[in-house]
BAROVO-171711 format. One record per residue: residue number from 1; residue in three letters; z, y, x of N, C-alpha, C in turn. Coordinates in Angstrom, 2 decimals. Layout:
BEGIN
NUM, ALA, Z, Y, X, Z, Y, X, Z, Y, X
...
END
This chain:
BEGIN
1, UNK, 20.09, 0.54, -6.39, 18.96, 1.45, -6.43, 17.68, 0.61, -6.32
2, UNK, 16.74, 0.80, -7.24, 15.50, 0.02, -7.19, 14.73, 0.27, -5.89
3, UNK, 14.11, -0.78, -5.42, 13.31, -0.72, -4.20, 11.90, -1.19, -4.53
4, UNK, 10.91, -0.39, -4.17, 9.51, -0.69, -4.47, 8.74, -0.94, -3.19
5, UNK, 7.85, -1.92, -3.26, 6.91, -2.18, -2.17, 5.60, -1.54, -2.56
6, UNK, 5.13, -0.61, -1.75, 3.85, 0.05, -1.97, 2.85, -0.57, -1.00
7, UNK, 1.78, -1.17, -1.55, 0.75, -1.80, -0.72, -0.54, -1.04, -0.94
8, UNK, -1.05, -0.45, 0.13, -2.28, 0.33, 0.04, -2.86, 0.49, 1.43
9, UNK, -4.14, 0.82, 1.48, -4.78, 1.13, 2.75, -5.63, 2.38, 2.54
10, UNK, -6.87, 2.19, 2.14, -7.79, 3.33, 2.00, -7.35, 4.33, 0.93
11, UNK, -6.58, 3.88, -0.05, -6.15, 4.75, -1.15, -4.75, 5.33, -0.93
12, UNK, -4.18, 5.10, 0.22, -2.79, 5.47, 0.47, -2.51, 6.96, 0.29
13, UNK, -3.45, 7.80, 0.64, -3.25, 9.24, 0.49, -3.83, 9.81, -0.78
14, UNK, -4.29, 8.95, -1.67, -4.94, 9.42, -2.89, -3.96, 9.92, -3.94
15, UNK, -4.44, 10.83, -4.76, -3.61, 11.43, -5.79, -3.07, 10.45, -6.80
16, UNK, -3.83, 9.43, -7.14, -3.39, 8.47, -8.16, -2.13, 7.73, -7.69
17, UNK, -2.12, 7.28, -6.45, -0.96, 6.56, -5.93, 0.23, 7.50, -5.79
18, UNK, 0.00, 8.69, -5.25, 1.10, 9.64, -5.09, 1.70, 10.01, -6.44
19, UNK, 0.86, 10.15, -7.46, 1.36, 10.44, -8.81, 2.23, 9.31, -9.33
20, UNK, 1.81, 8.08, -9.11, 2.60, 6.93, -9.57, 3.95, 6.87, -8.85
21, UNK, 3.95, 7.10, -7.55, 5.20, 7.09, -6.80, 6.13, 8.19, -7.31
22, UNK, 5.58, 9.39, -7.54, 6.37, 10.50, -8.09, 6.97, 10.13, -9.43
23, UNK, 6.14, 9.51, -10.29, 6.59, 9.11, -11.63, 7.74, 8.11, -11.55
24, UNK, 7.60, 7.11, -10.69, 8.63, 6.09, -10.55, 9.91, 6.71, -9.99
25, UNK, 9.77, 7.56, -8.97, 10.93, 8.18, -8.35, 11.64, 9.14, -9.31
26, UNK, 10.88, 9.78, -10.20, 11.47, 10.71, -11.16, 12.26, 9.97, -12.24
27, UNK, 11.85, 8.74, -12.54, 12.51, 7.96, -13.59, 13.93, 7.58, -13.19
28, UNK, 14.14, 7.26, -11.91, 15.47, 6.94, -11.39, 15.41, 6.93, -9.87
29, UNK, 16.52, 7.25, -9.22, 16.51, 7.22, -7.76, 16.04, 5.85, -7.27
30, UNK, 15.10, 5.86, -6.35, 14.48, 4.63, -5.85, 14.16, 4.80, -4.37
31, UNK, 13.94, 3.67, -3.71, 13.45, 3.70, -2.34, 12.12, 2.95, -2.30
32, UNK, 11.32, 3.27, -1.31, 9.98, 2.70, -1.19, 9.75, 2.20, 0.22
33, UNK, 9.09, 1.06, 0.31, 8.65, 0.51, 1.59, 7.13, 0.42, 1.52
34, UNK, 6.46, 1.13, 2.41, 5.00, 1.19, 2.40, 4.46, 0.15, 3.36
35, UNK, 3.60, -0.71, 2.86, 2.96, -1.76, 3.65, 1.47, -1.47, 3.70
36, UNK, 0.96, -1.25, 4.91, -0.46, -0.95, 5.10, -1.10, -2.12, 5.83
37, UNK, -1.86, -2.96, 5.13, -2.59, -4.02, 5.82, -3.59, -3.42, 6.80
38, UNK, -3.71, -4.03, 7.96, -4.63, -3.50, 8.99, -6.04, -4.00, 8.73
39, UNK, -6.50, -3.76, 7.51, -7.84, -4.17, 7.08, -8.88, -3.43, 7.89
40, UNK, -9.81, -4.16, 8.50, -10.82, -3.49, 9.34, -11.80, -2.67, 8.51
41, UNK, -12.37, -1.64, 9.12, -13.39, -0.85, 8.43, -14.61, -1.72, 8.11
42, UNK, -15.28, -1.38, 7.03, -16.46, -2.18, 6.64, -17.77, -1.49, 6.97
43, UNK, -17.68, -0.27, 7.49, -18.92, 0.48, 7.71, -19.44, 0.44, 9.14
44, UNK, -18.76, -0.30, 10.03, -19.23, -0.42, 11.42, -18.52, -1.57, 12.11
45, UNK, -19.05, -1.96, 13.26, -18.39, -2.98, 14.07, -17.04, -2.42, 14.52
46, UNK, -16.05, -3.26, 14.61, -14.71, -2.78, 14.89, -13.98, -3.72, 15.83
47, UNK, -12.91, -3.20, 16.40, -12.00, -4.01, 17.20, -10.67, -4.07, 16.45
48, UNK, -9.91, -5.11, 16.69, -8.63, -5.26, 16.01, -7.73, -4.05, 16.27
49, UNK, -7.77, -3.52, 17.49, -6.94, -2.36, 17.82, -7.33, -1.14, 16.97
50, UNK, -8.62, -0.99, 16.66, -9.06, 0.13, 15.84, -8.50, -0.01, 14.42
51, UNK, -8.58, -1.20, 13.85, -8.08, -1.42, 12.50, -6.58, -1.13, 12.44
52, UNK, -5.84, -1.58, 13.42, -4.40, -1.34, 13.46, -4.10, 0.16, 13.62
53, UNK, -4.84, 0.81, 14.48, -4.64, 2.24, 14.72, -4.90, 3.06, 13.45
54, UNK, -5.97, 2.71, 12.71, -6.27, 3.40, 11.45, -5.13, 3.20, 10.45
55, UNK, -4.63, 1.97, 10.36, -3.54, 1.67, 9.43, -2.27, 2.42, 9.84
56, UNK, -1.97, 2.47, 11.12, -0.78, 3.18, 11.59, -0.87, 4.67, 11.27
57, UNK, -2.05, 5.26, 11.44, -2.23, 6.68, 11.14, -2.10, 6.93, 9.64
58, UNK, -2.65, 6.06, 8.81, -2.49, 6.21, 7.36, -1.03, 6.12, 6.96
59, UNK, -0.32, 5.18, 7.57, 1.10, 5.02, 7.28, 1.87, 6.28, 7.69
60, UNK, 1.60, 6.79, 8.85, 2.29, 7.99, 9.33, 2.10, 9.15, 8.36
61, UNK, 0.84, 9.37, 7.96, 0.55, 10.47, 7.02, 1.22, 10.23, 5.67
62, UNK, 1.22, 8.99, 5.20, 1.83, 8.68, 3.91, 3.34, 8.95, 3.93
63, UNK, 4.00, 8.57, 5.00, 5.44, 8.79, 5.07, 5.77, 10.28, 5.10
64, UNK, 4.92, 11.08, 5.72, 5.10, 12.53, 5.69, 4.94, 13.04, 4.26
65, UNK, 3.90, 12.58, 3.55, 3.68, 13.01, 2.17, 4.85, 12.62, 1.27
66, UNK, 5.33, 11.39, 1.43, 6.45, 10.93, 0.61, 7.67, 11.81, 0.87
67, UNK, 7.95, 12.11, 2.13, 9.09, 12.96, 2.47, 8.93, 14.35, 1.85
68, UNK, 7.71, 14.89, 1.88, 7.45, 16.20, 1.29, 7.70, 16.19, -0.22
69, UNK, 7.52, 15.03, -0.86, 7.78, 14.89, -2.30, 9.25, 14.61, -2.58
70, UNK, 10.06, 14.47, -1.52, 11.46, 14.15, -1.70, 11.72, 12.68, -1.98
71, UNK, 10.77, 11.83, -1.60, 10.85, 10.39, -1.86, 11.30, 9.68, -0.57
72, UNK, 12.34, 8.85, -0.70, 12.84, 8.09, 0.43, 11.92, 6.89, 0.69
73, UNK, 11.35, 6.83, 1.89, 10.40, 5.75, 2.19, 10.42, 5.42, 3.68
74, UNK, 10.12, 4.17, 3.94, 9.85, 3.71, 5.30, 8.62, 2.82, 5.18
75, UNK, 8.19, 2.21, 6.27, 7.01, 1.38, 6.14, 6.62, 0.67, 7.42
76, UNK, 5.52, -0.06, 7.29, 5.02, -0.83, 8.42, 3.55, -1.19, 8.19
77, UNK, 2.91, -1.58, 9.27, 1.55, -2.10, 9.22, 1.65, -3.61, 9.22
78, UNK, 0.82, -4.25, 8.39, 0.88, -5.70, 8.28, -0.44, -6.37, 8.59
79, UNK, -0.50, -7.63, 8.32, -1.67, -8.46, 8.53, -2.90, -7.83, 7.87
80, UNK, -4.07, -8.11, 8.41, -5.29, -7.53, 7.83, -5.58, -8.03, 6.42
81, UNK, -5.08, -9.20, 6.08, -5.25, -9.76, 4.73, -4.04, -9.35, 3.90
82, UNK, -4.23, -8.53, 2.88, -3.08, -7.98, 2.15, -2.14, -9.04, 1.57
83, UNK, -2.66, -10.15, 1.08, -1.78, -11.18, 0.51, -0.90, -11.78, 1.60
84, UNK, -1.46, -11.94, 2.81, -0.67, -12.46, 3.93, 0.35, -11.42, 4.39
85, UNK, -0.03, -10.14, 4.37, 0.90, -9.08, 4.76, 2.10, -9.06, 3.81
86, UNK, 1.84, -9.20, 2.51, 2.93, -9.24, 1.53, 3.79, -10.47, 1.76
87, UNK, 3.15, -11.62, 1.92, 3.89, -12.87, 2.13, 4.77, -12.77, 3.38
88, UNK, 4.21, -12.26, 4.47, 4.98, -12.13, 5.71, 6.24, -11.30, 5.48
89, UNK, 6.10, -10.22, 4.75, 7.23, -9.33, 4.47, 8.27, -10.04, 3.61
90, UNK, 7.84, -10.71, 2.56, 8.77, -11.41, 1.67, 9.44, -12.58, 2.36
91, UNK, 8.78, -13.21, 3.31, 9.38, -14.33, 4.04, 10.51, -13.87, 4.95
92, UNK, 10.59, -12.58, 5.20, 11.71, -12.02, 5.99, 12.90, -11.72, 5.08
93, UNK, 12.85, -12.22, 3.85, 13.91, -12.02, 2.85, 14.05, -10.57, 2.43
94, UNK, 12.97, -9.82, 2.49, 12.96, -8.47, 1.95, 12.93, -8.61, 0.43
95, UNK, 13.66, -7.78, -0.28, 13.72, -7.85, -1.74, 13.18, -6.56, -2.34
96, UNK, 12.37, -6.72, -3.38, 11.77, -5.58, -4.07, 11.86, -5.80, -5.57
97, UNK, 11.98, -4.68, -6.30, 12.01, -4.75, -7.75, 10.61, -4.78, -8.35
98, UNK, 9.64, -4.24, -7.62, 8.24, -4.25, -8.07, 7.34, -3.94, -6.88
99, UNK, 6.10, -4.34, -7.03, 5.06, -4.03, -6.05, 4.12, -3.02, -6.70
100, UNK, 3.91, -1.90, -6.02, 2.90, -0.94, -6.45, 1.70, -1.17, -5.57
101, UNK, 0.65, -1.71, -6.16, -0.55, -2.11, -5.42, -1.69, -1.15, -5.75
102, UNK, -2.17, -0.46, -4.74, -3.23, 0.53, -4.95, -4.54, 0.02, -4.36
103, UNK, -5.57, -0.01, -5.20, -6.88, -0.50, -4.78, -7.95, 0.55, -5.08
104, UNK, -9.08, 0.36, -4.46, -10.26, 1.12, -4.83, -10.72, 0.62, -6.21
105, UNK, -11.64, 1.32, -6.86, -12.11, 0.89, -8.18, -12.88, -0.44, -8.13
106, UNK, -12.96, -1.12, -9.29, -13.76, -2.34, -9.37, -15.19, -2.06, -8.91
107, UNK, -15.78, -3.05, -8.27, -17.14, -2.92, -7.76, -17.16, -2.43, -6.33
108, UNK, -16.12, -1.70, -5.93, -16.02, -1.18, -4.57, -14.93, -1.92, -3.80
109, UNK, -13.88, -2.31, -4.50, -12.68, -2.86, -3.87, -12.86, -4.31, -3.43
110, UNK, -12.68, -4.54, -2.14, -12.65, -5.92, -1.64, -11.40, -6.63, -2.16
111, UNK, -10.32, -5.88, -2.29, -9.06, -6.47, -2.75, -9.19, -6.99, -4.17
112, UNK, -9.89, -6.27, -5.03, -10.07, -6.75, -6.40, -11.00, -7.95, -6.44
113, UNK, -12.00, -7.97, -5.57, -12.91, -9.14, -5.53, -12.17, -10.41, -5.15
114, UNK, -11.06, -10.28, -4.42, -10.27, -11.47, -4.06, -9.12, -11.70, -5.03
115, UNK, -9.11, -10.97, -6.17, -8.10, -11.12, -7.22, -6.69, -10.87, -6.69
116, UNK, -6.56, -9.86, -5.83, -5.27, -9.58, -5.20, -4.17, -9.25, -6.20
117, UNK, -4.48, -8.58, -7.28, -3.45, -8.20, -8.25, -2.79, -9.46, -8.81
118, UNK, -3.57, -10.41, -9.26, -3.01, -11.66, -9.79, -2.31, -12.47, -8.72
119, UNK, -2.92, -12.52, -7.55, -2.32, -13.29, -6.46, -0.98, -12.70, -6.04
120, UNK, -0.87, -11.38, -6.02, 0.40, -10.74, -5.67, 1.45, -11.03, -6.74
121, UNK, 1.03, -11.12, -7.99, 1.95, -11.44, -9.08, 2.55, -12.82, -8.96
122, UNK, 1.91, -13.70, -8.21, 2.43, -15.06, -8.03, 3.73, -15.09, -7.23
123, UNK, 4.08, -13.98, -6.59, 5.35, -13.93, -5.86, 6.54, -13.75, -6.79
124, UNK, 6.27, -13.54, -8.08, 7.34, -13.42, -9.06, 7.95, -12.03, -9.14
125, UNK, 7.26, -11.06, -8.58, 7.71, -9.66, -8.61, 6.70, -8.91, -9.47
126, UNK, 7.16, -8.06, -10.39, 6.20, -7.30, -11.21, 5.25, -6.49, -10.31
127, UNK, 3.99, -6.45, -10.72, 2.97, -5.70, -9.98, 2.49, -4.54, -10.83
128, UNK, 2.55, -3.35, -10.27, 2.02, -2.15, -10.90, 0.72, -1.83, -10.17
129, UNK, -0.41, -1.97, -10.87, -1.71, -1.75, -10.24, -2.17, -0.32, -10.46
130, UNK, -2.50, 0.34, -9.37, -3.02, 1.70, -9.41, -4.44, 1.67, -8.83
131, UNK, -5.38, 2.22, -9.56, -6.76, 2.33, -9.06, -6.92, 3.75, -8.53
132, UNK, -7.28, 3.84, -7.27, -7.40, 5.14, -6.64, -8.73, 5.34, -5.96
133, UNK, -8.89, 6.51, -5.40, -10.09, 6.84, -4.65, -9.79, 6.77, -3.16
134, UNK, -10.82, 6.57, -2.39, -10.67, 6.51, -0.94, -10.14, 7.84, -0.43
135, UNK, -9.15, 7.74, 0.45, -8.59, 8.93, 1.07, -9.63, 9.59, 1.96
136, UNK, -9.81, 10.89, 1.85, -10.78, 11.56, 2.72, -10.43, 11.38, 4.18
137, UNK, -11.42, 11.25, 5.04, -11.20, 11.09, 6.47, -10.48, 12.30, 7.03
138, UNK, -9.55, 12.06, 7.93, -8.85, 13.14, 8.60, -7.79, 13.84, 7.77
139, UNK, -7.48, 13.30, 6.58, -6.46, 13.93, 5.73, -5.12, 13.32, 6.03
END
């Protein structure tokens, strides 16, 4: 059964990512592992605990949404730097058939400014890039 790594933070609850997951799951039975980098907020001073707490809450909500869609998923919070979070996971000998990477749009996305899509592709796993909108607060 194919296994997908979903990497997202602010776009985790967005319709674009959920649509892609639904599409992939509908094509064939699959499992998903959601990785939420504990990227700190950019709109105010923050503490590491706040960034982790935000990521944990996004992950919790995402796993509920996936379950509601009938999608088998688990997940974890990772390093604040998404490329390091992916690397840490892969170094544990986790195997995935593809990475579904969800970012904010160009011009807004810090992840795109660091060329995360290409850098993630260097792991030798196909990358499916989804451009999404920021998840509304409290959703």
